[in-house]
C-alpha positions as CSV (number, residue, x, y, z in Angstrom):
1,M,15.6,-10.4,36.0
2,R,14.1,-7.4,34.3
3,E,16.2,-7.9,31.2
4,M,15.2,-11.5,31.1
5,N,11.5,-10.5,31.2
6,Q,12.0,-8.0,28.4
7,V,13.6,-10.6,26.3
8,S,10.7,-13.0,27.0
9,A,8.2,-10.3,26.1
10,L,10.0,-9.7,22.8
11,G,10.0,-13.3,22.0
12,D,6.3,-13.6,22.7
13,L,5.6,-10.6,20.5
14,E,7.7,-12.1,17.6
15,N,5.9,-15.4,17.9
16,R,2.4,-13.8,18.1
17,W,2.8,-12.0,14.7
18,A,5.1,-14.5,12.9
19,L,4.1,-15.8,9.5
20,T,2.0,-19.0,9.8
21,P,2.6,-22.0,7.6
22,A,-0.8,-21.4,5.9
23,E,0.1,-17.8,5.2
24,H,3.5,-18.8,3.8
25,R,1.8,-21.3,1.4
26,A,-0.8,-18.7,0.4
27,W,2.0,-16.2,-0.3
28,L,3.8,-18.7,-2.5
29,E,0.8,-20.1,-4.3
30,E,-1.7,-17.3,-4.4
31,G,0.4,-14.1,-4.0
32,Y,-1.5,-12.7,-1.1
33,F,-3.1,-13.4,2.3
34,V,-5.3,-11.4,4.7
35,R,-5.2,-10.9,8.5
36,P,-8.6,-9.7,9.7
37,R,-9.0,-7.0,12.4
38,V,-5.3,-6.6,13.4
39,F,-5.7,-3.0,14.4
40,T,-8.4,-1.8,16.8
41,E,-11.2,0.5,16.0
42,T,-9.7,3.1,18.3
43,E,-6.4,2.9,16.4
44,I,-8.2,3.2,13.1
45,V,-10.1,6.3,14.2
46,E,-6.7,7.9,15.0
47,F,-5.2,6.8,11.6
48,R,-8.3,8.2,9.8
49,A,-7.8,11.6,11.5
50,A,-4.1,11.5,10.6
51,A,-4.9,10.6,7.0
52,E,-7.3,13.5,6.7
53,R,-4.6,15.8,8.1
54,V,-2.2,14.6,5.4
55,V,-4.8,15.1,2.7
56,A,-5.5,18.6,4.0
57,I,-1.8,19.5,4.0
58,A,-1.2,18.0,0.5
59,G,-4.3,19.8,-0.8
60,S,-3.2,23.2,0.6
61,A,0.3,22.8,-0.8
62,S,-1.0,21.8,-4.2
63,A,-3.3,24.9,-4.3
64,A,-0.4,27.2,-3.2
65,H,2.0,25.8,-5.8
66,E,0.1,25.6,-9.0
67,T,3.3,25.3,-11.0
68,A,3.9,22.0,-9.3
69,S,0.8,20.5,-11.0
70,Y,0.9,18.6,-14.3
71,S,-1.3,16.3,-16.4
72,I,-0.6,12.8,-17.7
73,D,-3.1,11.1,-19.9
74,G,-5.7,13.7,-18.9
75,N,-5.2,13.1,-15.1
76,R,-3.9,15.7,-12.8
77,Y,-0.9,15.3,-10.5
78,S,1.0,17.6,-8.2
79,E,4.6,17.3,-6.8
80,V,4.7,19.0,-3.3
81,L,6.1,18.2,0.1
82,D,8.3,15.4,-1.3
83,A,5.1,13.6,-2.3
84,T,3.1,12.9,-5.5
85,V,-0.5,13.9,-5.1
86,Q,-3.0,12.4,-7.6
87,F,-6.4,13.9,-8.1
88,E,-9.7,12.2,-9.0
89,H,-10.1,11.7,-12.8
90,Q,-13.2,13.9,-13.3
91,Q,-12.4,17.0,-15.2
92,G,-11.4,19.8,-12.8
93,S,-11.7,17.7,-9.7
94,G,-10.0,19.0,-6.6
95,T,-10.6,15.7,-4.7
96,I,-7.3,13.9,-3.8
97,R,-7.2,10.2,-4.8
98,V,-3.6,9.2,-3.8
99,V,-0.8,10.7,-1.8
100,E,2.6,8.9,-2.1
101,P,4.6,8.9,0.0
102,F,2.9,10.3,3.1
103,H,4.6,8.9,6.3
104,H,6.8,12.0,6.7
105,L,3.7,14.3,6.8
106,D,2.4,13.0,10.1
107,A,4.1,11.5,13.1
108,A,1.4,8.9,13.6
109,F,2.3,7.2,10.4
110,N,6.1,7.4,10.9
111,T,5.5,5.4,14.1
112,M,3.2,2.9,12.4
113,I,5.9,1.9,10.0
114,D,7.7,0.0,12.8
115,D,4.6,-1.6,14.3
116,P,5.4,-5.3,15.1
117,R,2.0,-6.4,13.7
118,I,3.4,-5.3,10.3
119,V,7.1,-5.6,10.6
120,V,7.3,-9.1,12.0
121,P,5.5,-10.9,9.1
122,I,7.2,-8.5,6.6
123,R,10.6,-9.7,7.7
124,S,9.7,-13.2,6.6
125,L,8.3,-12.0,3.2
126,V,11.3,-9.9,2.5
127,G,13.6,-12.8,3.6
128,T,15.9,-10.6,5.8
129,E,16.1,-9.9,9.5
130,R,16.4,-6.2,8.9
131,V,13.9,-4.4,6.7
132,A,13.3,-0.8,5.5
133,L,10.5,1.2,4.0
134,F,10.5,1.3,0.2
135,T,7.4,3.5,-0.3
136,D,4.0,4.3,1.2
137,K,0.7,5.7,0.0
138,I,-2.8,6.7,1.0
139,N,-5.5,5.5,-1.3
140,L,-8.8,7.4,-1.0
141,K,-12.1,6.4,-2.4
142,R,-14.6,9.1,-1.4
143,P,-18.3,8.2,-1.4
144,H,-19.9,8.3,-4.9
145,Q,-16.7,9.6,-6.5
146,G,-13.8,7.2,-5.8
147,S,-12.7,6.1,-9.2
148,A,-11.4,2.7,-10.2
149,F,-7.8,1.4,-10.3
150,R,-7.2,-0.5,-13.5
151,W,-5.5,-3.9,-13.3
152,H,-1.8,-3.5,-12.7
153,Q,1.3,-4.9,-11.0
154,D,3.6,-2.7,-8.9
155,S,6.8,-4.3,-10.2
156,P,6.8,-2.6,-13.6
157,Y,6.3,0.8,-12.0
158,W,9.4,0.2,-9.8
159,S,11.6,-1.7,-12.3
160,H,13.5,1.4,-13.5
161,F,14.6,2.2,-9.9
162,C,15.0,-1.0,-8.1
163,S,16.9,-4.3,-8.8
164,H,15.4,-6.3,-5.9
165,L,11.8,-6.4,-7.2
166,D,11.1,-9.8,-5.6
167,Q,11.8,-8.4,-2.2
168,L,9.2,-5.6,-2.1
169,P,6.1,-7.0,-0.3
170,N,3.1,-4.7,0.2
171,V,0.8,-4.6,3.1
172,M,-2.5,-2.7,2.9
173,L,-4.3,-1.5,6.1
174,A,-8.1,-1.0,5.7
175,M,-9.2,2.2,7.4
176,D,-12.9,1.5,6.5
177,D,-14.9,-1.6,6.1
178,A,-14.2,-2.7,2.5
179,S,-16.9,-4.2,0.4
180,I,-17.8,-4.7,-3.2
181,A,-20.2,-1.8,-2.9
182,N,-17.5,0.7,-2.0
183,G,-14.9,-0.5,-4.4
184,C,-12.8,-3.0,-2.4
185,F,-9.3,-4.1,-3.3
186,R,-9.2,-7.0,-5.8
187,V,-6.4,-9.4,-6.7
188,I,-5.9,-12.0,-9.4
189,R,-5.0,-15.1,-7.5
190,G,-1.7,-16.7,-8.6
191,S,-0.8,-14.0,-11.1
192,H,2.5,-13.3,-9.2
193,R,3.9,-16.6,-10.4
194,H,4.3,-15.1,-13.9
195,G,6.6,-12.2,-12.9
196,A,6.3,-8.9,-14.6
197,L,3.6,-9.1,-17.3
198,P,3.3,-7.0,-20.5
199,G,1.6,-3.6,-20.2
200,Q,-0.8,-1.8,-22.5
201,E,1.6,-0.4,-25.0
202,G,0.2,2.4,-27.1
203,R,-2.4,3.4,-24.5
204,G,-1.0,6.7,-23.4
205,R,2.1,7.4,-21.4
206,L,0.9,5.3,-18.4
207,G,-0.4,2.5,-20.5
208,P,2.7,0.3,-20.1
209,L,2.2,0.3,-16.3
210,F,-1.3,-1.3,-16.6
211,T,-1.4,-5.0,-17.3
212,D,-2.4,-6.2,-20.8
213,P,-6.0,-7.6,-20.4
214,A,-4.9,-10.7,-22.3
215,Y,-2.8,-11.7,-19.3
216,V,-5.5,-11.0,-16.7
217,D,-7.4,-14.2,-15.8
218,L,-10.7,-12.8,-14.5
219,D,-11.7,-16.3,-13.4
220,Q,-9.1,-15.9,-10.6
221,Q,-10.4,-12.5,-9.5
222,V,-10.8,-12.2,-5.7
223,P,-12.5,-9.2,-4.1
224,L,-11.0,-8.7,-0.6
225,E,-14.0,-7.7,1.5
226,M,-12.4,-6.9,4.8
227,P,-13.5,-5.2,8.1
228,L,-11.6,-2.1,9.1
229,G,-8.3,-2.7,10.8
230,S,-7.5,-5.7,8.6
231,L,-4.2,-6.2,6.8
232,A,-3.8,-7.6,3.3
233,F,-0.3,-8.7,2.3
234,F,0.4,-9.0,-1.4
235,S,3.3,-9.6,-3.8
236,P,4.7,-6.8,-6.0
237,H,4.0,-9.1,-8.9
238,T,0.3,-9.8,-8.0
239,V,-2.1,-8.2,-10.4
240,H,-4.5,-6.0,-8.5
241,G,-7.1,-3.2,-9.0
242,S,-10.5,-2.1,-7.8
243,Q,-13.9,-0.9,-9.0
244,P,-15.3,2.6,-8.4
245,N,-16.9,3.5,-5.1
246,D,-20.6,4.0,-6.1
247,S,-21.8,3.8,-2.4
248,G,-22.3,6.4,0.2
249,L,-19.5,5.0,2.3
250,P,-15.8,5.9,2.1
251,R,-13.1,3.3,1.4
252,R,-9.7,4.6,2.6
253,A,-6.6,2.5,2.8
254,I,-2.9,2.7,3.6
255,V,-0.3,0.7,1.6
256,L,3.2,0.2,2.9
257,T,6.0,-1.4,0.8
258,Y,9.1,-2.8,2.5
259,Q,12.5,-3.9,1.3
260,P,15.8,-5.2,2.7
261,A,17.5,-2.7,5.1
262,G,20.0,-0.2,3.9
263,H,18.3,0.7,0.6
264,R,16.9,4.2,0.0
265,M,13.3,4.9,-0.5
266,F,11.6,5.1,-3.8
267,K,10.6,8.8,-3.8
268,I,12.7,10.2,-0.9
269,D,16.5,10.2,-1.1
270,A,16.9,8.7,2.4
271,V,17.0,5.3,4.1
272,R,14.2,4.5,6.5
273,D,15.3,1.3,8.3
274,C,13.1,-0.5,10.8
275,P,14.5,-1.7,14.2
276,A,16.2,-5.1,14.1
277,R,14.0,-6.3,17.0
278,T,10.6,-4.8,17.8
279,A,10.2,-3.2,21.2
280,A,7.4,-4.6,23.4
């Protein structure tokens, strides 16, 4: 009887977080959808604390290993702790902008990767029963200094490494209330239908990774203003970006990217599969 109850609980969990027909249509037609307030405020407070621990660890490691730092197109990066640390673009800034990957730097995030609220819908988007982590990053927009992210797709960035680009769905967790004022995430609706778009050739080493403005239809721009704890699922081909954070409020987010099980991660030479069935 106990085993039957466990099976029933698993089924209820799978059904609760399964992709809805409306979300499936939005994914196919618009390249994204949002689930508001999936994680509780208490959980988000814990994730914020974990994120700040990761940032502190990455910052200390970068300071202790100056030879690991380098510059691309005038922007500072550091390769430490099996992660790429990107700093804010202001000259001489010590403020961290991105850490990728980060899940191995705090146990709270390693556990979050398998959360059914994320993994159940992700299975449908990948199109396989078993999924694995591809990459993960923390995006930080500190008050009054969080810089913009230019329009781009993720697929060109990964194309040299991965042949299953169509099976790399992203999910972003908002750790703060996201608004236009604090530089919320923006997507170009329907842009995923065109596949990988041309980049900005001749605009520095990173230019080819940013989408040529001629292919960005700003009339289809959608700012995703979301309360903390919300999830935004978006295609690797969806053009996205954000404006600077000119407000006094932070805008921190976690982005996880999944793939079919059995494939190694983008920046770590290991496989991080998720359970076939999520425990209750």
